[in-house]
Every structure is written in structure tokens, then in C-alpha cells.
N, C-alpha and C positions, 0 to 999 in steps of 0.2 A: 221232547223233540227227538225222534229217532233218526239219526244220521249214520249210525254204525254201519260200516262197510260200504256206504254209498260213495261212488266216485264223483267228486265235485271239482270242476275247473273254475278257478277264480282269476279273472284278469285284474291287473293292478293289485296283485295279491301280496305285495311286499312292503307296503307302507300305508299309513293312515287307516281308513276303513277296511281296505283290502287285507292288510296285515292282520287286523283284529279278526276278520272273518276266517282267514287261513288258520289262525291259532285256535279259534273257537270251534270251527268245524272239525279240526284234527282232534281237539280235546273230546269231542263227542263221538269219536271213533270213525270219522269219515276218512276216505283215502283222498287226499287233497293234492291237486296240481296247481301250484301258485305260479302264474305267468306275469311277467313284467319285463321292462327294459332295464331293470336295476340288477345287473349280473352279480356283482359282489354281494349286495344285500340279499338277493335271492338265494344264492348258494349258502350264505351264512345262516339264513333262516331254515333252509332244508337241513343243514347239519344239526343246528340247535334242536329242532323239533324231532328229528329222527333219533337223536341221542336220548331224547326224553321219552322215546317209545312210541312216537306217533308216525303215521304213514303220510309223509309229505314229500313231494317231488317239485323241484323248481324247473321251469322251462323259460328260456329267454324268448320274448316275443315283442315285436313292434306291431301293435294291434291296428295301426293305421294302414298296414300293408296286407293285402289278401293272402299272399304267399306265406307270410309269417304266421298269420292266423290259421291257415290250413295246416302248417307244420305243427303248431301248438295243439290243435285238435288231434292230429294224427299221432303225436307223441302220447297224448292221454290214452287214446284207443289202443295203441301198441303196447303201452305199459300195463293197462288194466283190462283191456278187451271190452270195455263198455264205458258209457258216460251217463250217469244218472241225473246230474244237475250241472248247470252253468250259471255262474254269477258274473255278469258283465259289469265290472266296477271301475275299470280304467277311465280316467278323466283328467282333463286339464282345464285351467281357468285363465281368463284374460279380461283385463279391465278396459273399459272405454265405451264411448257412444259410437253409434254407427258411423258418424262423421270422422271418427278417429281411426277406424280400422282400415287395413289394407288387405290384399288378397292373401298374403303370407299368413297373417293372423287368422283369417277366415279358414284357410286350409288346415292350419294346426288344430284349431279348436273343433271344427266340424269333423275332421278326419278321426281324431281320437275319441271324441264324445259320441259321434253318431255313426260314421262310416264303420268304425270298429265293431259296433253292435250288429250292423248289417252283415259284415264278413263272418263274425262269430256265429250268427244265426244260420247263415248259408251253409257253414261246414259242420256245425254241431247238431243242429236240429235233425238232419237226416239220420244221424246215428241213434238219436233218441227215438225217432219215429220207427226205425227198424226194430228197436227193442220193445216198442209198444207203449213206452212210458218215459217221461222225463219232465224236468222243470227248467225253464229258462227265465232267470231272474236278472233284472236290470236296475242298477242304481241310477235314479233320476235326481230330482232336487225340488225343493219348494220354489226354486228359481223358475220352474216351469209355470208357476201360477202367480208369481209376484214380480212386479216391474222394478227390480232392484236398480237404483241409479248406477249408471256406467257399467252395466252388466248385459248390454244388449245381445251380444253374441252368445255368451254363456247361457242366458235365459232361453234364447232361441234353440240352442242345441238340446237343452233339457226338455223343452216343449216338444221337440221332434220325437224324443224317446217316449214320452207319454203316449203319443199317437201310435208310434210303432208297436208298443206293447199290445194295444188293442188289435191292430192288424195281424200281428203274428199269432195271437191267441185264436183268432177266427180262422186264419189260414191253416193252422195246424191243430185244429180242435179234435178232441177225442183221444189224442196221444200225448201231446205236449202242453203242459200248463205254462202260460207266460204271465209273469207278474213283475211288479216294480216295487222298489223300496225308495221312499222319497224323504231324504234327510233334510233337516233344518240346519241350524247352526251347530256344527260338530267340531270339536277340538282336534284339528288335524293340521299337518303341514300346509295344506292348501288354504285353510282358514288363516293361518299365520301370514301367508303370502298376501292375502287381501288387506292386511293391516299395514303393509309397507307404505311409507310416505306420510303417515298420519303424525300429528305432533304430540301424540301421547304414547306411552309404553304399551306394548301388547297386553300386558297383565291388566292395566287400567281399562283398556278398551273392552277386554273380555268381561271384566267385572261389571261395567256399565251395561253391556249387552245382556248379561245373565240376569240383571235386575229387571229387565223388561220381558223376559221370557216367563210365561205363567208358571212353569215348574221351578223357576228361579235358579237355573244353572244351564251351562252349555251342555249339549249332548256329547257323549263320549263314543269313540269308535265301537266300544263293546256294546253300547245300546243298539247300534245298527247290526252288529254281528249276531246278537241274540234273536232279533227279529228276522234276519236273513235265514238263520238256521230253521226257524219256524216255517218260513215260506218255502224252503227247499224240502221240508219234511212232508210225510203223508198226513200229518195232523192238519195241514192247510189245504187238503185236496179239493175243497170246494171254492177256494179263492183263485180267481182267474181273470185275466184281461183288465186288471186294475192295479193301482199302487197303494201301498200302506204309507201314510204320512207319519214320520217320526220327527216332530219339530217342537215338542214340549209345549205346544199350544200357540206357537208363533203366529200361525195364520188366523187365529181368532182375535188377534189384537186390533183394536180400533186405531184410526190414524191420529189419535191425540194422546 
């Protein structure tokens, strides 16, 4: 997977899957702009990777706000004068049935998970179209296809992204490839948050889940990072308007 010298912008790039992608893309020689709202963590990650000889810049961004997204893209273009790939990875989770949500939770989840991708596409895709080539990658989830209990809003947000990927790919055909990466159960801080309130330790819950996944383990952020690098590279130039599912076989499971 050839990412050397490619300029790649990663949202949510300082923790979980996003951090793994920032580290992996940088290790492959990409010039990475890691964007997130974690100022201290982002600055520390920039220093760490820069001292290790990698090209990484951190930019603070509230991806739910269009002005902040525009500033994030402008920072990338002013720093490197081009944008070869974007990985929209920022996301939040919320538990509950539709009867338990209020407008504040709706706004939080839909703004970060969906609206942020709209804003990023609006401001990043023109730069890639002007250059004649680029890749727009979106992290979705198997939650787009599975009715997880008490995940109504999260599932809806990820389903929206799956549809958006297809629309963006057709609207910007010929210059920008638009693809998705669809994780299953990945060992991240967000997964740990979903375990709060259970009467078992997280480690025990993870072990039980791992036994049910056909590959018999949880996914790791590095699993996603490796596939994301492939999708952003020219090696995947015929993959477009679709998502690759990385769930260890979870969606193949019968209901018994």
C-alpha cells in the first residue's frame, strides 16, 4: 500500500481507530493531519510522531461546526498545498430507544456522525476535484445493517453514512473515489463506554463477545488502520461507492 508523501486528513484522529490510522498512515510515509477536539492529546501525538521522524500535524476541530471544518481543511491545504485523501472517522455513541431520546442527544449524535461528513465533503472534495484525483473515506459501522438493541440513533446515523457514500461517489465520479470502512466490534474507548452499567467486568464481557465472533477475537484499531490505508491507496482504485466490512464474520452469525 503506497501512501508515501500522500497528504491525508483524519478526523477523530487522536484516539481509538483514528489514532491507529494516524500512526499507521504516518508509518507508511504519508503526511498526516490529525484533527480532533482533544487539544492536549493531539499536540502530544504530533510531538511524539514528529520526533520519531514522521510528518504529522495536529489541528483542533469541532467537526459538527462548518466553520471549524472549513478551517481544518484550509489548514491542511495551506500546510501542504494539496489534499490526496480524507478519512472521516470522528464519531460519538449514545444508548437508548427512540422513546428515550431527546433533541439534545439527537443533535449531538447526528451532528458529529453525519453532519460532520457533509461539512467535510463540502470543503474537502472541491480541493481534490481541482487536483483531478482524491479519495474520500468514511468510517461507518455494522450498526448500519444490524438492529442493535438500544442503539436506535447510532444505527440511524451510520445507515445515513452508507447512503451518503453512494451519493457522493456518483456526484463526484471521475475524480474522487468515495468509499467506506465498516467496523464490527473493535477494542476502543467507545466500545468500553457501551459496557458501562453491566453487572460484569469489561474484560469478562469482551471475552464472551470474542467467543461468538467467527475469528474468535475482538477487532483491534490496527485492523481498521491497515484496511483504511489500502482504501486510500492507488491499490484500491477500482473500489468505489461501497464499504468494506471488517467484523470478523459477525454479520454471518445466525440468531441462535
